[in-house]
C-alpha positions as CSV (number, residue, x, y, z in Angstrom):
1,M,-13.5,-10.7,10.1
2,T,-10.9,-9.1,7.8
3,T,-8.1,-6.7,8.7
4,Q,-8.0,-3.6,6.6
5,V,-4.6,-2.5,5.3
6,E,-3.8,1.0,6.5
7,T,-1.9,2.2,3.4
8,D,-3.4,3.6,0.3
9,S,-0.4,2.5,-1.8
10,V,-0.7,0.1,-4.8
11,L,2.7,-1.4,-5.6
12,L,4.2,-3.5,-8.4
13,T,6.4,-6.5,-8.1
14,P,9.6,-6.5,-10.1
15,A,8.0,-8.9,-12.6
16,A,5.1,-6.5,-13.1
17,V,7.4,-3.5,-13.5
18,E,9.2,-5.4,-16.3
19,A,5.9,-6.4,-17.9
20,V,4.6,-2.8,-17.9
21,R,7.9,-1.6,-19.4
22,N,7.7,-4.2,-22.1
23,L,4.1,-3.1,-22.9
24,Q,5.1,0.6,-22.9
25,V,7.9,-0.2,-25.5
26,E,5.6,-2.4,-27.6
27,Q,2.9,0.2,-27.7
28,K,5.3,3.1,-28.1
29,A,3.9,4.6,-24.9
30,E,7.0,4.9,-22.6
31,D,5.6,8.0,-20.9
32,Y,2.2,6.4,-20.0
33,C,1.1,5.2,-16.6
34,L,-0.5,1.9,-15.7
35,R,-4.2,2.6,-14.8
36,V,-5.7,0.0,-12.5
37,Y,-9.4,0.0,-11.5
38,V,-12.1,-2.2,-10.0
39,A,-14.3,-3.3,-12.9
40,G,-16.9,-5.2,-10.9
41,Q,-17.5,-8.0,-8.4
42,G,-18.6,-11.5,-9.0
43,C,-18.6,-14.8,-7.1
44,S,-14.9,-15.1,-7.4
45,G,-14.3,-11.6,-5.9
46,L,-13.3,-8.3,-7.3
47,Q,-12.7,-8.0,-11.0
48,Y,-9.9,-5.6,-12.1
49,G,-9.2,-3.7,-15.2
50,M,-5.9,-2.3,-16.4
51,G,-4.5,-0.3,-19.3
52,L,-1.9,2.2,-20.2
53,D,-3.1,5.8,-19.7
54,N,-1.5,9.2,-20.3
55,N,-4.5,11.3,-19.0
56,P,-4.6,11.3,-15.2
57,G,-7.8,12.7,-13.7
58,E,-8.0,15.1,-10.9
59,N,-9.4,12.4,-8.6
60,D,-6.7,9.8,-9.4
61,L,-4.1,8.7,-6.9
62,T,-0.6,8.1,-8.3
63,F,1.8,5.6,-6.9
64,E,5.3,4.8,-8.3
65,T,7.4,1.6,-8.2
66,D,10.8,1.6,-9.9
67,G,9.8,4.4,-12.2
68,I,6.4,3.0,-13.3
69,K,3.5,5.2,-12.2
70,V,0.3,3.5,-11.3
71,L,-3.0,5.5,-11.4
72,V,-6.0,4.4,-9.3
73,D,-9.3,6.4,-9.2
74,D,-10.6,7.6,-5.9
75,Q,-13.4,5.0,-5.9
76,S,-11.3,1.9,-6.8
77,I,-8.7,2.7,-4.1
78,L,-11.4,2.1,-1.5
79,F,-11.2,-1.6,-2.4
80,M,-7.5,-1.8,-3.4
81,R,-5.6,-0.3,-0.5
82,G,-2.4,-2.2,0.1
83,S,-2.7,-4.3,-3.1
84,T,0.3,-5.6,-5.0
85,I,0.2,-6.2,-8.7
86,D,2.3,-9.1,-10.0
87,F,2.9,-10.6,-13.4
88,I,2.7,-14.3,-13.7
89,D,3.6,-16.8,-16.4
90,D,3.0,-20.3,-15.0
91,E,0.4,-23.0,-14.9
92,R,-2.3,-20.5,-13.9
93,G,-1.7,-18.6,-17.2
94,K,0.1,-15.5,-18.2
95,G,-0.9,-12.0,-17.1
96,F,-1.3,-9.5,-14.3
97,L,-2.5,-10.7,-10.9
98,V,-3.7,-8.3,-8.2
99,N,-2.9,-9.5,-4.7
100,N,-5.4,-7.7,-2.6
101,P,-5.2,-8.3,1.2
102,N,-8.6,-6.7,1.7
103,Q,-10.5,-9.1,-0.6
104,V,-12.7,-11.6,1.2
105,S,-12.7,-15.0,-0.5
106,G,-16.0,-16.5,-1.4
107,C,-19.1,-15.2,-3.0
108,G,-19.5,-11.5,-3.2
109,T,-23.3,-11.7,-3.3
110,C,-24.3,-14.5,-0.9
111,G,-21.2,-15.0,1.2
112,S,-20.7,-18.6,0.4
113,S,-17.3,-20.0,-0.4
114,G,-18.6,-22.2,-3.2
115,E,-21.5,-21.8,-5.6
116,C,-23.8,-18.9,-6.0
117,H,-27.6,-19.5,-6.0
């Protein structure tokens, strides 16, 4: 049984804040927000999408960490409550990583912790 996190917030680590700021500068989009959404679910869990966005929708929730605004649509937040977005550059690779305390490990379809059938 998993414990649901009681906050709607989605936060950024300091490394993620720096990475988003760098992207904003590179893309000349300093006033854009970081949009994060659930893009699907597979055997390894939820799949997330991200991008810079300057067009918040009326059903978006907005969270802010160190001046970086994060947009999450009202459907994705149902799965992302309490998540923290990090930026890694290590043996796992380089990129954003969503640490979601609500995500159950294992197969999203069959419930197994290994292979899907």
